[in-house]
All heavy atoms as TSV, in Angstrom:
chain	resi	resn	atom	element	x	y	z
A	1	ARG	N	N	0.831	-1.195	0.000
A	1	ARG	CA	C	0.000	0.000	0.000
A	1	ARG	C	C	0.868	1.247	0.000
A	1	ARG	O	O	0.521	2.235	-0.642
A	1	ARG	CB	C	-0.942	-0.019	1.184
A	1	ARG	CG	C	-2.018	-1.096	1.052
A	1	ARG	CD	C	-2.981	-1.065	2.180
A	1	ARG	NE	N	-2.271	-1.410	3.408
A	1	ARG	CZ	C	-2.851	-1.610	4.568
A	1	ARG	NH1	N	-4.138	-1.501	4.675
A	1	ARG	NH2	N	-2.136	-1.929	5.620
A	2	THR	N	N	1.965	1.197	0.717
A	2	THR	CA	C	2.851	2.357	0.758
A	2	THR	C	C	3.454	2.636	-0.615
A	2	THR	O	O	3.545	3.788	-1.044
A	2	THR	CB	C	3.970	2.144	1.795
A	2	THR	OG1	O	3.371	1.926	3.068
A	2	THR	CG2	C	4.893	3.343	1.866
A	3	ALA	N	N	3.848	1.572	-1.308
A	3	ALA	CA	C	4.433	1.740	-2.643
A	3	ALA	C	C	3.428	2.379	-3.595
A	3	ALA	O	O	3.768	3.310	-4.338
A	3	ALA	CB	C	4.913	0.393	-3.187
A	4	VAL	N	N	2.196	1.902	-3.577
A	4	VAL	CA	C	1.166	2.474	-4.449
A	4	VAL	C	C	0.911	3.924	-4.057
A	4	VAL	O	O	0.806	4.801	-4.922
A	4	VAL	CB	C	-0.145	1.660	-4.390
A	4	VAL	CG1	C	-1.243	2.344	-5.181
A	4	VAL	CG2	C	0.067	0.258	-4.912
A	5	GLY	N	N	0.826	4.196	-2.779
A	5	GLY	CA	C	0.597	5.560	-2.315
A	5	GLY	C	C	1.696	6.515	-2.742
A	5	GLY	O	O	1.424	7.645	-3.158
A	6	CYS	N	N	2.936	6.065	-2.672
A	6	CYS	CA	C	4.065	6.895	-3.111
A	6	CYS	C	C	3.972	7.188	-4.606
A	6	CYS	O	O	4.201	8.317	-5.050
A	6	CYS	CB	C	5.387	6.199	-2.805
A	6	CYS	SG	S	5.777	6.113	-1.058
A	7	LEU	N	N	3.633	6.171	-5.371
A	7	LEU	CA	C	3.508	6.364	-6.815
A	7	LEU	C	C	2.354	7.299	-7.144
A	7	LEU	O	O	2.492	8.176	-8.008
A	7	LEU	CB	C	3.334	5.021	-7.516
A	7	LEU	CG	C	3.290	5.086	-9.040
A	7	LEU	CD1	C	4.550	5.725	-9.602
A	7	LEU	CD2	C	3.098	3.703	-9.618
A	8	LEU	N	N	1.234	7.151	-6.460
A	8	LEU	CA	C	0.102	8.046	-6.712
A	8	LEU	C	C	0.447	9.490	-6.375
A	8	LEU	O	O	0.042	10.416	-7.084
A	8	LEU	CB	C	-1.120	7.587	-5.908
A	8	LEU	CG	C	-1.718	6.239	-6.297
A	8	LEU	CD1	C	-2.899	5.909	-5.399
A	8	LEU	CD2	C	-2.115	6.205	-7.748
A	9	GLU	N	N	1.193	9.678	-5.318
A	9	GLU	CA	C	1.633	11.032	-4.945
A	9	GLU	C	C	2.510	11.630	-6.042
A	9	GLU	O	O	2.330	12.777	-6.448
A	9	GLU	CB	C	2.403	10.967	-3.619
A	9	GLU	CG	C	2.869	12.303	-3.109
A	9	GLU	CD	C	1.748	13.151	-2.526
A	9	GLU	OE1	O	0.681	12.606	-2.206
A	9	GLU	OE2	O	1.964	14.359	-2.404
A	10	LEU	N	N	3.450	10.848	-6.538
A	10	LEU	CA	C	4.340	11.308	-7.603
A	10	LEU	C	C	3.567	11.612	-8.876
A	10	LEU	O	O	3.740	12.673	-9.487
A	10	LEU	CB	C	5.421	10.262	-7.877
A	10	LEU	CG	C	6.345	10.544	-9.054
A	10	LEU	CD1	C	7.148	11.815	-8.826
A	10	LEU	CD2	C	7.262	9.359	-9.297
A	11	VAL	N	N	2.702	10.705	-9.279
A	11	VAL	CA	C	1.920	10.879	-10.502
A	11	VAL	C	C	1.056	12.138	-10.407
A	11	VAL	O	O	0.959	12.912	-11.362
A	11	VAL	CB	C	1.048	9.622	-10.748
A	11	VAL	CG1	C	-0.031	9.868	-11.773
A	11	VAL	CG2	C	1.915	8.463	-11.187
A	12	GLY	N	N	0.437	12.350	-9.264
A	12	GLY	CA	C	-0.394	13.537	-9.077
A	12	GLY	C	C	0.398	14.823	-9.186
A	12	GLY	O	O	-0.049	15.789	-9.804
A	13	LYS	N	N	1.600	14.845	-8.611
A	13	LYS	CA	C	2.438	16.051	-8.670
A	13	LYS	C	C	2.933	16.336	-10.086
A	13	LYS	O	O	2.970	17.478	-10.521
A	13	LYS	CB	C	3.603	15.932	-7.702
A	13	LYS	CG	C	3.179	16.060	-6.264
A	13	LYS	CD	C	4.346	16.020	-5.311
A	13	LYS	CE	C	3.825	16.055	-3.899
A	13	LYS	NZ	N	4.189	17.233	-3.182
A	14	VAL	N	N	3.292	15.296	-10.804
A	14	VAL	CA	C	3.740	15.489	-12.187
A	14	VAL	C	C	2.569	15.970	-13.049
A	14	VAL	O	O	2.708	16.908	-13.829
A	14	VAL	CB	C	4.365	14.194	-12.760
A	14	VAL	CG1	C	4.639	14.333	-14.256
A	14	VAL	CG2	C	5.660	13.858	-12.023
A	15	ALA	N	N	1.408	15.338	-12.901
A	15	ALA	CA	C	0.237	15.719	-13.690
A	15	ALA	C	C	-0.221	17.143	-13.383
A	15	ALA	O	O	-0.698	17.848	-14.273
A	15	ALA	CB	C	-0.906	14.740	-13.444
A	16	ALA	N	N	-0.053	17.576	-12.134
A	16	ALA	CA	C	-0.458	18.927	-11.735
A	16	ALA	C	C	0.585	19.978	-12.085
A	16	ALA	O	O	0.355	21.164	-11.898
A	16	ALA	CB	C	-0.736	18.950	-10.235
A	17	GLY	N	N	1.748	19.540	-12.571
A	17	GLY	CA	C	2.800	20.485	-12.925
A	17	GLY	C	C	3.680	20.896	-11.767
A	17	GLY	O	O	4.514	21.788	-11.912
A	18	GLU	N	N	3.528	20.268	-10.616
A	18	GLU	CA	C	4.371	20.587	-9.463
A	18	GLU	C	C	5.784	20.045	-9.649
A	18	GLU	O	O	6.728	20.578	-9.067
A	18	GLU	CB	C	3.766	20.018	-8.185
A	18	GLU	CG	C	2.462	20.665	-7.788
A	18	GLU	CD	C	1.888	20.038	-6.536
A	18	GLU	OE1	O	2.645	19.779	-5.584
A	18	GLU	OE2	O	0.667	19.806	-6.516
A	19	CYS	N	N	5.916	18.977	-10.425
A	19	CYS	CA	C	7.214	18.389	-10.773
A	19	CYS	C	C	7.270	18.251	-12.289
A	19	CYS	O	O	6.253	17.957	-12.918
A	19	CYS	CB	C	7.375	16.999	-10.167
A	19	CYS	SG	S	7.339	16.926	-8.386
A	20	LYS	N	N	8.442	18.448	-12.863
A	20	LYS	CA	C	8.586	18.303	-14.313
A	20	LYS	C	C	8.455	16.842	-14.730
A	20	LYS	O	O	7.836	16.517	-15.740
A	20	LYS	CB	C	9.932	18.862	-14.766
A	20	LYS	CG	C	10.120	18.811	-16.261
A	20	LYS	CD	C	11.436	19.423	-16.667
A	20	LYS	CE	C	11.620	19.269	-18.168
A	20	LYS	NZ	N	12.898	19.792	-18.603
A	21	ASN	N	N	9.053	15.955	-13.966
A	21	ASN	CA	C	8.980	14.521	-14.239
A	21	ASN	C	C	9.312	13.775	-12.955
A	21	ASN	O	O	9.624	14.389	-11.949
A	21	ASN	CB	C	9.915	14.097	-15.382
A	21	ASN	CG	C	11.353	14.495	-15.130
A	21	ASN	OD1	O	11.849	14.399	-14.011
A	21	ASN	ND2	N	12.027	14.951	-16.164
A	22	GLY	N	N	9.240	12.468	-13.007
A	22	GLY	CA	C	9.535	11.702	-11.809
A	22	GLY	C	C	9.865	10.264	-12.137
A	22	GLY	O	O	9.563	9.770	-13.226
A	23	PHE	N	N	10.480	9.601	-11.184
A	23	PHE	CA	C	10.825	8.188	-11.314
A	23	PHE	C	C	10.641	7.557	-9.948
A	23	PHE	O	O	11.281	7.962	-8.989
A	23	PHE	CB	C	12.269	8.033	-11.797
A	23	PHE	CG	C	12.643	6.619	-12.102
A	23	PHE	CD1	C	12.358	6.072	-13.337
A	23	PHE	CD2	C	13.283	5.829	-11.159
A	23	PHE	CE1	C	12.710	4.762	-13.631
A	23	PHE	CE2	C	13.637	4.527	-11.437
A	23	PHE	CZ	C	13.348	3.985	-12.679
A	24	ALA	N	N	9.743	6.599	-9.861
A	24	ALA	CA	C	9.453	5.956	-8.580
A	24	ALA	C	C	10.258	4.671	-8.454
A	24	ALA	O	O	10.100	3.761	-9.253
A	24	ALA	CB	C	7.969	5.660	-8.461
A	25	ILE	N	N	11.109	4.623	-7.479
A	25	ILE	CA	C	11.860	3.403	-7.173
A	25	ILE	C	C	11.161	2.774	-5.980
A	25	ILE	O	O	11.423	3.127	-4.836
A	25	ILE	CB	C	13.338	3.717	-6.871
A	25	ILE	CG1	C	13.964	4.437	-8.055
A	25	ILE	CG2	C	14.095	2.441	-6.540
A	25	ILE	CD1	C	15.344	4.970	-7.791
A	26	ILE	N	N	10.245	1.889	-6.290
A	26	ILE	CA	C	9.424	1.286	-5.246
A	26	ILE	C	C	9.485	-0.237	-5.348
A	26	ILE	O	O	9.690	-0.793	-6.403
A	26	ILE	CB	C	7.955	1.759	-5.329
A	26	ILE	CG1	C	7.367	1.491	-6.719
A	26	ILE	CG2	C	7.840	3.216	-4.959
A	26	ILE	CD1	C	5.914	1.807	-6.851
A	27	ARG	N	N	9.315	-0.858	-4.219
A	27	ARG	CA	C	9.311	-2.313	-4.184
A	27	ARG	C	C	8.157	-2.754	-3.321
A	27	ARG	O	O	8.009	-2.248	-2.218
A	27	ARG	CB	C	10.634	-2.810	-3.598
A	27	ARG	CG	C	10.747	-4.300	-3.479
A	27	ARG	CD	C	11.081	-4.923	-4.815
A	27	ARG	NE	N	11.197	-6.375	-4.637
A	27	ARG	CZ	C	10.554	-7.226	-5.398
A	27	ARG	NH1	N	9.794	-6.804	-6.358
A	27	ARG	NH2	N	10.696	-8.497	-5.216
A	28	PRO	N	N	7.281	-3.597	-3.727
A	28	PRO	CA	C	7.278	-4.293	-4.998
A	28	PRO	C	C	6.735	-3.409	-6.118
A	28	PRO	O	O	5.934	-2.512	-5.870
A	28	PRO	CB	C	6.343	-5.478	-4.756
A	28	PRO	CG	C	5.396	-4.985	-3.719
A	28	PRO	CD	C	6.190	-4.044	-2.854
A	29	PRO	N	N	7.155	-3.679	-7.354
A	29	PRO	CA	C	6.734	-2.831	-8.462
A	29	PRO	C	C	5.271	-3.014	-8.858
A	29	PRO	O	O	4.697	-2.135	-9.460
A	29	PRO	CB	C	7.659	-3.253	-9.600
A	29	PRO	CG	C	8.062	-4.643	-9.261
A	29	PRO	CD	C	8.109	-4.704	-7.762
A	30	GLY	N	N	4.677	-4.148	-8.561
A	30	GLY	CA	C	3.267	-4.355	-8.857
A	30	GLY	C	C	2.968	-4.942	-10.216
A	30	GLY	O	O	1.826	-5.218	-10.537
A	31	HIS	N	N	3.968	-5.156	-11.023
A	31	HIS	CA	C	3.715	-5.574	-12.399
A	31	HIS	C	C	3.219	-7.011	-12.550
A	31	HIS	O	O	2.714	-7.373	-13.602
A	31	HIS	CB	C	4.961	-5.360	-13.257
A	31	HIS	CG	C	6.140	-6.182	-12.851
A	31	HIS	ND1	N	6.941	-5.818	-11.796
A	31	HIS	CD2	C	6.628	-7.334	-13.332
A	31	HIS	CE1	C	7.890	-6.735	-11.664
A	31	HIS	NE2	N	7.731	-7.660	-12.571
A	32	HIS	N	N	3.306	-7.827	-11.527
A	32	HIS	CA	C	2.798	-9.201	-11.617
A	32	HIS	C	C	1.323	-9.308	-11.246
A	32	HIS	O	O	0.659	-10.269	-11.600
A	32	HIS	CB	C	3.595	-10.140	-10.711
A	32	HIS	CG	C	4.986	-10.372	-11.181
A	32	HIS	ND1	N	6.083	-10.054	-10.428
A	32	HIS	CD2	C	5.460	-10.881	-12.352
A	32	HIS	CE1	C	7.176	-10.354	-11.100
A	32	HIS	NE2	N	6.828	-10.857	-12.267
A	33	ALA	N	N	0.810	-8.340	-10.512
A	33	ALA	CA	C	-0.569	-8.406	-10.050
A	33	ALA	C	C	-1.544	-8.281	-11.212
A	33	ALA	O	O	-1.323	-7.537	-12.156
A	33	ALA	CB	C	-0.837	-7.294	-9.040
A	34	GLU	N	N	-2.621	-9.035	-11.099
A	34	GLU	CA	C	-3.690	-8.928	-12.080
A	34	GLU	C	C	-4.831	-8.126	-11.467
A	34	GLU	O	O	-4.756	-7.686	-10.330
A	34	GLU	CB	C	-4.141	-10.324	-12.499
A	34	GLU	CG	C	-3.032	-11.075	-13.232
A	34	GLU	CD	C	-3.483	-12.417	-13.754
A	34	GLU	OE1	O	-4.667	-12.769	-13.597
A	34	GLU	OE2	O	-2.623	-13.112	-14.326
A	35	GLU	N	N	-5.895	-7.942	-12.225
A	35	GLU	CA	C	-6.997	-7.095	-11.770
A	35	GLU	C	C	-7.580	-7.553	-10.432
A	35	GLU	O	O	-7.873	-6.748	-9.560
A	35	GLU	CB	C	-8.100	-7.064	-12.826
A	35	GLU	CG	C	-9.235	-6.133	-12.475
A	35	GLU	CD	C	-10.254	-6.041	-13.577
A	35	GLU	OE1	O	-9.888	-6.176	-14.748
A	35	GLU	OE2	O	-11.428	-5.823	-13.248
A	36	SER	N	N	-7.727	-8.849	-10.264
A	36	SER	CA	C	-8.324	-9.333	-9.027
A	36	SER	C	C	-7.483	-10.407	-8.330
A	36	SER	O	O	-7.969	-11.088	-7.442
A	36	SER	CB	C	-9.723	-9.898	-9.316
A	36	SER	OG	O	-9.636	-10.965	-10.239
A	37	THR	N	N	-6.213	-10.533	-8.728
A	37	THR	CA	C	-5.353	-11.556	-8.156
A	37	THR	C	C	-3.952	-11.014	-7.893
A	37	THR	O	O	-3.334	-10.437	-8.784
A	37	THR	CB	C	-5.231	-12.761	-9.120
A	37	THR	OG1	O	-6.531	-13.218	-9.458
A	37	THR	CG2	C	-4.444	-13.890	-8.500
A	38	ALA	N	N	-3.480	-11.212	-6.668
A	38	ALA	CA	C	-2.088	-10.876	-6.359
A	38	ALA	C	C	-1.198	-12.016	-6.838
A	38	ALA	O	O	-1.606	-13.171	-6.845
A	38	ALA	CB	C	-1.927	-10.682	-4.861
A	39	MET	N	N	0.014	-11.680	-7.267
A	39	MET	CA	C	0.959	-12.705	-7.699
A	39	MET	C	C	2.338	-12.351	-7.173
A	39	MET	O	O	2.740	-11.193	-7.220
A	39	MET	CB	C	0.998	-12.818	-9.217
A	39	MET	CG	C	-0.219	-13.407	-9.832
A	39	MET	SD	S	0.086	-13.715	-11.568
A	39	MET	CE	C	-1.270	-14.781	-11.937
A	40	GLY	N	N	3.063	-13.351	-6.725
A	40	GLY	CA	C	4.388	-13.098	-6.174
A	40	GLY	C	C	4.273	-12.164	-4.982
A	40	GLY	O	O	3.451	-12.361	-4.097
A	41	PHE	N	N	5.074	-11.130	-4.973
A	41	PHE	CA	C	5.006	-10.124	-3.918
A	41	PHE	C	C	4.155	-8.934	-4.318
A	41	PHE	O	O	4.055	-7.965	-3.583
A	41	PHE	CB	C	6.413	-9.635	-3.560
A	41	PHE	CG	C	7.247	-10.697	-2.898
A	41	PHE	CD1	C	8.257	-11.335	-3.588
A	41	PHE	CD2	C	6.997	-11.071	-1.589
A	41	PHE	CE1	C	9.021	-12.311	-2.983
A	41	PHE	CE2	C	7.748	-12.058	-0.972
A	41	PHE	CZ	C	8.768	-12.682	-1.674
A	42	CYS	N	N	3.560	-9.000	-5.489
A	42	CYS	CA	C	2.778	-7.879	-6.013
A	42	CYS	C	C	1.309	-8.020	-5.628
A	42	CYS	O	O	0.610	-8.885	-6.152
A	42	CYS	CB	C	2.917	-7.793	-7.531
A	42	CYS	SG	S	4.614	-7.581	-8.097
A	43	PHE	N	N	0.865	-7.190	-4.708
A	43	PHE	CA	C	-0.529	-7.223	-4.286
A	43	PHE	C	C	-1.382	-6.275	-5.101
A	43	PHE	O	O	-2.567	-6.495	-5.277
A	43	PHE	CB	C	-0.641	-6.873	-2.797
A	43	PHE	CG	C	-0.016	-7.908	-1.920
A	43	PHE	CD1	C	1.262	-7.725	-1.415
A	43	PHE	CD2	C	-0.686	-9.074	-1.630
A	43	PHE	CE1	C	1.849	-8.684	-0.616
A	43	PHE	CE2	C	-0.097	-10.052	-0.831
A	43	PHE	CZ	C	1.174	-9.856	-0.335
A	44	PHE	N	N	-0.786	-5.197	-5.583
A	44	PHE	CA	C	-1.503	-4.194	-6.363
A	44	PHE	C	C	-0.710	-3.910	-7.630
A	44	PHE	O	O	0.512	-3.842	-7.586
A	44	PHE	CB	C	-1.646	-2.878	-5.585
A	44	PHE	CG	C	-2.301	-3.050	-4.244
A	44	PHE	CD1	C	-1.535	-3.049	-3.091
A	44	PHE	CD2	C	-3.668	-3.195	-4.139
A	44	PHE	CE1	C	-2.123	-3.200	-1.846
A	44	PHE	CE2	C	-4.262	-3.353	-2.899
A	44	PHE	CZ	C	-3.488	-3.348	-1.750
A	45	ASN	N	N	-1.396	-3.714	-8.743
A	45	ASN	CA	C	-0.733	-3.299	-9.971
A	45	ASN	C	C	-0.646	-1.770	-9.926
A	45	ASN	O	O	-1.555	-1.067	-10.342
A	45	ASN	CB	C	-1.507	-3.782	-11.196
A	45	ASN	CG	C	-0.728	-3.534	-12.471
A	45	ASN	OD1	O	-0.002	-2.564	-12.578
A	45	ASN	ND2	N	-0.890	-4.423	-13.428
A	46	SER	N	N	0.447	-1.271	-9.377
A	46	SER	CA	C	0.582	0.157	-9.112
A	46	SER	C	C	0.528	1.012	-10.378
A	46	SER	O	O	0.010	2.124	-10.351
A	46	SER	CB	C	1.867	0.438	-8.333
A	46	SER	OG	O	2.973	-0.176	-8.959
A	47	VAL	N	N	1.023	0.503	-11.490
A	47	VAL	CA	C	0.981	1.264	-12.743
A	47	VAL	C	C	-0.463	1.407	-13.223
A	47	VAL	O	O	-0.896	2.492	-13.615
A	47	VAL	CB	C	1.861	0.599	-13.821
A	47	VAL	CG1	C	1.703	1.287	-15.158
A	47	VAL	CG2	C	3.314	0.607	-13.390
A	48	ALA	N	N	-1.221	0.322	-13.172
A	48	ALA	CA	C	-2.624	0.372	-13.592
A	48	ALA	C	C	-3.445	1.275	-12.674
A	48	ALA	O	O	-4.295	2.039	-13.145
A	48	ALA	CB	C	-3.216	-1.035	-13.624
A	49	ILE	N	N	-3.179	1.221	-11.385
A	49	ILE	CA	C	-3.893	2.074	-10.426
A	49	ILE	C	C	-3.571	3.544	-10.695
A	49	ILE	O	O	-4.459	4.396	-10.687
A	49	ILE	CB	C	-3.546	1.681	-8.976
A	49	ILE	CG1	C	-4.093	0.284	-8.678
A	49	ILE	CG2	C	-4.086	2.708	-7.981
A	49	ILE	CD1	C	-3.592	-0.314	-7.370
A	50	SER	N	N	-2.320	3.842	-10.968
A	50	SER	CA	C	-1.920	5.220	-11.267
A	50	SER	C	C	-2.578	5.722	-12.541
A	50	SER	O	O	-3.051	6.859	-12.604
A	50	SER	CB	C	-0.403	5.310	-11.406
A	50	SER	OG	O	0.217	4.942	-10.209
A	51	ALA	N	N	-2.613	4.876	-13.562
A	51	ALA	CA	C	-3.247	5.265	-14.828
A	51	ALA	C	C	-4.732	5.540	-14.616
A	51	ALA	O	O	-5.277	6.525	-15.127
A	51	ALA	CB	C	-3.043	4.176	-15.872
A	52	LYS	N	N	-5.393	4.692	-13.854
A	52	LYS	CA	C	-6.820	4.869	-13.593
A	52	LYS	C	C	-7.082	6.153	-12.811
A	52	LYS	O	O	-8.039	6.878	-13.079
A	52	LYS	CB	C	-7.352	3.661	-12.826
A	52	LYS	CG	C	-8.848	3.577	-12.790
A	52	LYS	CD	C	-9.414	3.443	-14.175
A	52	LYS	CE	C	-10.292	2.227	-14.251
A	52	LYS	NZ	N	-10.883	2.059	-15.564
A	53	LEU	N	N	-6.215	6.451	-11.845
A	53	LEU	CA	C	-6.341	7.690	-11.089
A	53	LEU	C	C	-6.252	8.903	-12.011
A	53	LEU	O	O	-7.059	9.826	-11.922
A	53	LEU	CB	C	-5.245	7.789	-10.021
A	53	LEU	CG	C	-5.188	9.132	-9.303
A	53	LEU	CD1	C	-6.133	9.128	-8.112
A	53	LEU	CD2	C	-3.788	9.458	-8.875
A	54	LEU	N	N	-5.274	8.889	-12.906
A	54	LEU	CA	C	-5.115	10.001	-13.837
A	54	LEU	C	C	-6.340	10.161	-14.732
A	54	LEU	O	O	-6.783	11.279	-14.993
A	54	LEU	CB	C	-3.874	9.795	-14.704
A	54	LEU	CG	C	-2.535	9.961	-13.996
A	54	LEU	CD1	C	-1.395	9.519	-14.903
A	54	LEU	CD2	C	-2.333	11.395	-13.548
A	55	GLN	N	N	-6.892	9.060	-15.186
A	55	GLN	CA	C	-8.065	9.120	-16.052
A	55	GLN	C	C	-9.293	9.609	-15.305
A	55	GLN	O	O	-10.034	10.462	-15.806
A	55	GLN	CB	C	-8.352	7.744	-16.650
A	55	GLN	CG	C	-7.317	7.296	-17.640
A	55	GLN	CD	C	-7.509	5.854	-18.068
A	55	GLN	OE1	O	-8.074	5.044	-17.330
A	55	GLN	NE2	N	-7.022	5.522	-19.246
A	56	GLN	N	N	-9.534	9.100	-14.122
A	56	GLN	CA	C	-10.763	9.414	-13.399
A	56	GLN	C	C	-10.722	10.731	-12.641
A	56	GLN	O	O	-11.694	11.477	-12.640
A	56	GLN	CB	C	-11.102	8.283	-12.430
A	56	GLN	CG	C	-11.502	7.011	-13.130
A	56	GLN	CD	C	-11.841	5.893	-12.169
A	56	GLN	OE1	O	-11.534	5.948	-10.981
A	56	GLN	NE2	N	-12.486	4.852	-12.678
A	57	LYS	N	N	-9.613	11.016	-11.977
A	57	LYS	CA	C	-9.554	12.205	-11.111
A	57	LYS	C	C	-9.040	13.448	-11.829
A	57	LYS	O	O	-9.437	14.560	-11.505
A	57	LYS	CB	C	-8.653	11.935	-9.896
A	57	LYS	CG	C	-9.098	10.778	-9.053
A	57	LYS	CD	C	-10.189	11.162	-8.118
A	57	LYS	CE	C	-10.504	9.983	-7.218
A	57	LYS	NZ	N	-11.612	10.202	-6.375
A	58	LEU	N	N	-8.128	13.247	-12.800
A	58	LEU	CA	C	-7.497	14.387	-13.439
A	58	LEU	C	C	-7.832	14.503	-14.925
A	58	LEU	O	O	-7.285	15.339	-15.625
A	58	LEU	CB	C	-5.977	14.334	-13.244
A	58	LEU	CG	C	-5.524	14.325	-11.779
A	58	LEU	CD1	C	-4.029	14.112	-11.689
A	58	LEU	CD2	C	-5.909	15.627	-11.103
A	59	SER	N	N	-8.728	13.658	-15.411
A	59	SER	CA	C	-9.198	13.673	-16.795
A	59	SER	C	C	-8.073	13.639	-17.828
A	59	SER	O	O	-8.137	14.290	-18.859
A	59	SER	CB	C	-10.066	14.913	-17.031
A	59	SER	OG	O	-11.182	14.906	-16.171
A	60	VAL	N	N	-7.037	12.871	-17.541
A	60	VAL	CA	C	-5.941	12.689	-18.490
A	60	VAL	C	C	-6.395	11.670	-19.517
A	60	VAL	O	O	-6.853	10.579	-19.162
A	60	VAL	CB	C	-4.657	12.208	-17.775
A	60	VAL	CG1	C	-3.563	11.887	-18.777
A	60	VAL	CG2	C	-4.180	13.276	-16.795
A	61	GLY	N	N	-6.294	12.010	-20.791
A	61	GLY	CA	C	-6.789	11.137	-21.831
A	61	GLY	C	C	-5.773	10.108	-22.310
A	61	GLY	O	O	-6.095	8.954	-22.529
A	62	ARG	N	N	-4.523	10.523	-22.447
A	62	ARG	CA	C	-3.508	9.636	-22.992
A	62	ARG	C	C	-2.424	9.405	-21.952
A	62	ARG	O	O	-1.916	10.339	-21.349
A	62	ARG	CB	C	-2.887	10.240	-24.238
A	62	ARG	CG	C	-3.908	10.426	-25.362
A	62	ARG	CD	C	-3.301	11.039	-26.568
A	62	ARG	NE	N	-2.436	10.030	-27.181
A	62	ARG	CZ	C	-1.643	10.281	-28.202
A	62	ARG	NH1	N	-1.569	11.486	-28.702
A	62	ARG	NH2	N	-0.897	9.323	-28.708
A	63	ILE	N	N	-2.071	8.145	-21.779
A	63	ILE	CA	C	-1.058	7.778	-20.780
A	63	ILE	C	C	-0.062	6.841	-21.437
A	63	ILE	O	O	-0.439	5.857	-22.066
A	63	ILE	CB	C	-1.707	7.084	-19.562
A	63	ILE	CG1	C	-2.705	8.039	-18.898
A	63	ILE	CG2	C	-0.652	6.631	-18.581
A	63	ILE	CD1	C	-3.577	7.394	-17.868
A	64	LEU	N	N	1.215	7.168	-21.318
A	64	LEU	CA	C	2.259	6.333	-21.876
A	64	LEU	C	C	2.818	5.443	-20.799
A	64	LEU	O	O	3.170	5.885	-19.739
A	64	LEU	CB	C	3.385	7.193	-22.451
A	64	LEU	CG	C	4.635	6.469	-22.916
A	64	LEU	CD1	C	4.340	5.521	-24.061
A	64	LEU	CD2	C	5.680	7.474	-23.326
């Protein structure tokens, strides 16, 4: 949860223009987690959660 929270904080600051860019060095990275299943040490797919936050809360249309 802390890793996801840190990433969401970073993503929000970059999207709001408070930071020019960012790089989150977090563990676990979340890339193994599926929509409804944790895998390995990944309980949350932090990248997918961040993308969804940007789409829903900040109306960002395109995400790389």
